[in-house]
C-alpha positions, -999 to 999 in steps of 0.1 A, spaced: 1 -2 2 14 31 -7 17 62 15 -6 91 9 14 118 33 54 106 27 74 123 45 84 158 27 123 160 23 145 193 34 148 200 -4 111 193 -16 97 217 14 122 247 3 112 243 -32 80 250 -22 90 276 3 112 294 -23 74 292 -43 57 313 -13 47 278 3 41 288 35 27 255 48 59 239 39 83 261 59 60 253 89 74 217 83 111 229 84 103 247 112 88 222 131 111 197 116 140 220 129 131 238 155 141 218 188 178 213 169 174 253 164 167 258 196 190 232 220 215 250 200 209 283 204 202 275 244 238 262 239 253 291 221 240 317 247 235 297 277 212 320 283 173 312 280 156 350 271 189 352 245 184 314 237 147 324 224 156 357 203 180 337 186 157 309 177 128 333 164 156 351 144 168 324 133 138 313 115 130 346 100 164 350 88 157 318 73 127 325 60 139 360 48 176 343 33 157 312 14 168 321 -16 200 322 -10 202 284 3 224 271 -34 216 236 -18 258 232 -21 261 218 16 232 204 42 205 228 47 214 217 85 251 232 80 232 266 65 216 266 94 235 258 122 257 293 106 226 314 107 222 298 147 255 307 153 258 344 137 230 352 159 241 348 195 276 354 185 255 388 172 232 387 208 266 389 225 286 414 213 258 437 215 254 425 253 295 434 254 288 465 246 259 474 263 275 462 291 305 489 284 283 518 287 267 508 319 284 527 343 310 509 362 303 525 396 268 517 406 267 486 421 248 455 407 212 449 418 210 426 442 167 422 441 171 425 405 158 382 395 180 381 369 218 391 397 203 365 413 194 336 390 221 306 386 234 293 355 211 273 340 206 236 339 217 216 315 202 200 287 196 165 295 226 153 273 257 122 279 275 152 292 245 159 319 245 121 329 282 123 340 286 157 355 267 171 389 265 196 416 292 215 414 314 205 388 288 214 368 287 246 379 323 251 372 321 231 340 296 261 330 310 285 346 342 280 321 323 274 290 312 310 296 347 321 299 357 310 263 358 336 241 333 335 214 344 318 187 364 293 204 330 285 227 309 280 194 341 257 183 338 238 213 298 237 213 295 222 179 323 193 180 316 183 218 283 192 229 269 186 195 285 159 182 291 177 144 319 167 127 347 186 118 339 200 86 305 202 95 322 226 118 342 240 94 314 244 71 293 264 97 315 289 112 336 291 75 368 281 99 392 257 76 391 219 95 423 224 107 415 260 124 383 239 135 407 216 152 428 243 171 403 261 186 386 229 201 422 217 211 427 253 230 394 255 240 398 217 259 430 229 275 415 260 291 384 243 303 409 213 315 432 246 335 398 263 348 385 226 362 426 216 372 417 234 404 383 224 409 393 186 399 424 186 426 405 199 460 
């Protein structure tokens, strides 16, 4: 018996979207919403910023779908959009932080000041980490420079290959490997004191 509702491939959906089919776009969003949300959260490390990046990503996809040429996988193109959105938000926040007065103490009544680091997603890494170690690792990841954190998240948390990470970031494969190695060394150094207690 023939399947009356076969699941369309990404290429079919993209072709339909380019022709103005909004239902095809909804199907594409449903297919990738968990992936985009998870990756945005891992990069941004903040629920609100991840939500903004999630929304911005799909707005960008809708507006720029004609620019997707199919030379890479759609997911690779999508990851690069998420990464750019998260990194741009981080840069904007750094500029805003520089503009704030350094003389004012933080408002300890502010919910965001009181909030602890958001819990990790339930990943294989999560199963190995508990309590303080998780907090220490999360804090160490936060200290990574943006471009190093991006490579670390893609390779070690998202389990992307060096080649996929290269396409997403626009870096060469050797540069991806170098940044990943340096990220791991940095994190190991950050956690050394905790681990030797």
